[in-house]
C-alpha positions as CSV (number, residue, x, y, z in Angstrom):
1,M,-3.7,26.3,112.9
2,S,-0.6,25.3,113.0
3,G,1.4,24.9,116.5
4,D,3.5,27.9,116.7
5,E,0.7,30.7,116.2
6,P,-0.4,31.5,119.7
7,C,-3.8,30.5,121.0
8,T,-5.9,34.1,121.8
9,Q,-7.9,34.1,124.9
10,P,-11.2,35.8,125.0
11,D,-11.7,39.4,127.2
12,Y,-14.3,38.5,129.0
13,R,-17.0,35.5,130.1
14,A,-20.5,36.8,129.4
15,T,-23.6,35.3,131.4
16,V,-26.9,37.1,130.3
17,V,-30.1,36.2,132.9
18,R,-34.0,37.2,132.4
19,G,-32.0,39.4,129.8
20,R,-29.3,40.6,132.2
21,L,-26.0,40.5,130.8
22,T,-22.9,40.5,133.4
23,I,-19.7,39.9,132.2
24,V,-16.4,39.1,134.0
25,G,-12.7,39.8,132.5
26,W,-11.9,36.2,131.4
27,H,-9.4,34.1,133.3
28,P,-8.5,30.3,132.7
29,Q,-10.0,28.7,135.4
30,L,-13.3,29.4,134.3
31,I,-15.1,26.3,132.5
32,G,-15.1,25.2,128.6
33,T,-17.1,23.1,126.7
34,W,-15.2,20.0,127.6
35,G,-15.5,16.8,130.1
36,P,-18.3,17.1,132.6
37,C,-18.2,20.6,132.5
38,N,-20.9,20.1,129.5
39,A,-23.5,18.9,132.2
40,H,-23.0,21.8,133.7
41,L,-23.4,24.5,131.0
42,R,-26.8,22.1,129.5
43,A,-28.3,22.8,133.0
44,R,-27.7,26.5,132.6
45,D,-29.2,26.3,129.0
46,R,-32.5,24.5,130.1
47,A,-32.8,27.6,133.2
48,G,-32.7,29.8,130.1
49,I,-29.2,31.1,131.5
50,G,-26.8,31.6,128.4
51,I,-22.9,32.2,128.9
52,A,-20.4,32.9,126.0
53,D,-17.1,34.1,125.8
54,L,-16.7,37.6,124.3
55,T,-13.7,39.1,122.3
56,V,-12.8,42.0,121.3
57,I,-11.8,43.4,118.1
58,R,-9.8,46.3,118.1
59,E,-8.5,48.0,114.9
60,P,-7.2,51.0,115.2
61,G,-9.7,54.0,113.2
62,T,-12.0,51.9,113.4
63,R,-15.3,50.6,115.6
64,L,-15.0,48.3,118.1
65,E,-16.3,44.8,117.1
66,L,-17.4,41.7,119.2
67,I,-17.0,38.0,118.5
68,V,-19.6,35.7,120.5
69,N,-18.5,32.4,121.3
70,F,-21.6,30.6,122.9
71,L,-21.0,27.8,125.7
72,C,-25.1,27.5,126.5
73,G,-28.4,29.7,125.3
74,G,-26.8,30.6,122.2
75,H,-30.1,29.3,120.0
76,R,-32.0,31.9,122.6
77,A,-33.2,35.2,121.6
78,D,-33.7,37.0,124.4
79,V,-29.7,35.9,124.9
80,R,-28.5,37.3,121.7
81,D,-30.7,40.8,121.5
82,S,-29.1,41.4,125.1
83,I,-25.8,41.0,123.9
84,V,-26.5,43.1,120.7
85,R,-28.4,45.7,122.8
86,W,-25.0,46.0,124.9
87,A,-22.8,46.0,121.9
88,A,-25.0,49.0,120.4
89,T,-25.2,51.0,123.1
90,L,-21.7,51.0,123.6
91,G,-20.7,51.6,120.1
92,Y,-19.3,48.5,118.7
93,G,-19.8,48.0,115.1
94,R,-20.5,44.7,114.9
95,V,-21.4,41.1,116.7
96,W,-19.9,38.0,115.3
97,F,-22.1,35.3,116.6
98,P,-21.5,31.3,115.0
99,D,-23.9,31.6,112.6
100,D,-24.2,35.2,112.0
101,V,-23.3,38.5,111.8
102,V,-25.1,41.5,113.2
103,D,-24.1,45.4,111.6
104,L,-24.3,48.2,114.2
105,G,-23.6,50.5,111.7
106,D,-26.9,52.3,112.0
107,A,-27.8,51.4,115.6
108,D,-28.5,54.8,118.0
109,I,-26.0,55.4,120.2
110,P,-27.1,57.6,123.5
111,A,-25.7,60.5,123.1
112,E,-25.0,61.6,127.6
113,Q,-28.3,59.7,128.5
114,P,-28.0,58.1,132.1
115,A,-27.0,54.8,132.2
116,V,-27.6,52.4,135.5
117,T,-27.0,49.3,137.0
118,R,-27.3,47.6,140.9
119,C,-24.8,45.8,142.6
120,Q,-26.2,42.4,143.0
121,V,-24.2,41.7,146.3
122,C,-24.6,45.6,148.5
123,R,-27.5,46.9,146.2
124,S,-25.9,50.0,145.9
125,R,-27.3,51.8,142.7
126,W,-25.2,53.1,140.5
127,E,-26.1,56.0,137.9
128,D,-24.0,58.1,135.2
129,G,-24.7,59.7,132.3
130,D,-21.8,62.5,132.0
131,P,-19.9,62.8,128.2
132,E,-16.6,61.0,130.3
133,F,-18.6,58.5,131.4
134,W,-19.5,57.4,128.0
135,L,-16.4,57.8,126.4
136,T,-14.6,56.2,128.9
137,A,-16.8,52.9,128.7
138,R,-16.9,52.9,124.9
139,K,-13.2,53.1,125.0
140,W,-12.8,50.3,127.2
141,G,-15.6,48.4,125.1
142,N,-18.0,47.9,128.7
143,F,-19.6,49.7,131.0
144,P,-17.5,49.1,134.4
145,L,-17.5,45.5,135.8
146,A,-17.3,45.7,139.3
147,C,-18.6,47.9,142.0
148,P,-16.7,50.6,143.3
149,L,-18.1,50.2,147.0
150,C,-18.0,46.1,147.9
151,G,-15.9,45.1,144.7
152,G,-19.0,43.0,143.8
153,D,-19.6,42.1,139.9
154,L,-21.6,44.5,138.2
155,P,-24.3,44.1,135.8
156,Q,-24.0,45.6,133.0
157,W,-25.2,49.3,133.2
158,E,-28.3,49.9,131.1
159,V,-29.5,53.3,129.6
160,T,-32.6,54.8,131.4
161,D,-36.3,55.5,129.0
162,A,-37.3,59.3,129.1
163,R,-38.4,59.6,132.5
164,G,-34.5,58.5,134.0
165,R,-36.0,54.8,135.2
166,A,-34.1,51.7,134.5
167,P,-35.7,48.9,131.9
168,R,-38.7,47.6,133.0
169,Q,-37.1,43.8,133.8
170,W,-34.4,45.8,135.9
171,R,-36.5,46.8,137.8
172,A,-38.8,44.3,138.6
173,D,-35.1,41.9,139.2
174,I,-34.7,44.3,141.7
175,P,-36.7,46.8,143.3
176,E,-35.9,49.7,144.8
177,P,-34.5,50.8,148.1
178,S,-37.4,52.1,150.1
């Protein structure tokens, strides 16, 4: 790359913990893979946590594509599966990993099926399945990132099962309020 080509920054920083994906808007204060930062990333990897920078490719007239640059945990199948499942739900066409490309062309995209999340700060449960919600999320390439109540980072939403319940690992992580 020549010195006059612009460097693009990622769109998001993704963190996967026990199968739950949280993404935040990328900003320059996030650490990279240099110097003492590597010790923190290795510790997160040993703890089973995956962290990656995500870049969304938006080409007019085509489905979104996702480039994944792992900082840690990229060797873990559960981390990769969480990212692929999320991308498929939002209608992405491909996920580009450093060592593989996953074509999602035939992925089963839920049609107005409810999706849920729970704010890990104020514990509010959010659910939506309206067509406008899905159209907006797919246009953005992500579900809402922040809790509308307290502003905390929201784990990315997951599609509910046929009975309207969140996936099993989601229910186990954060119990329903009594």
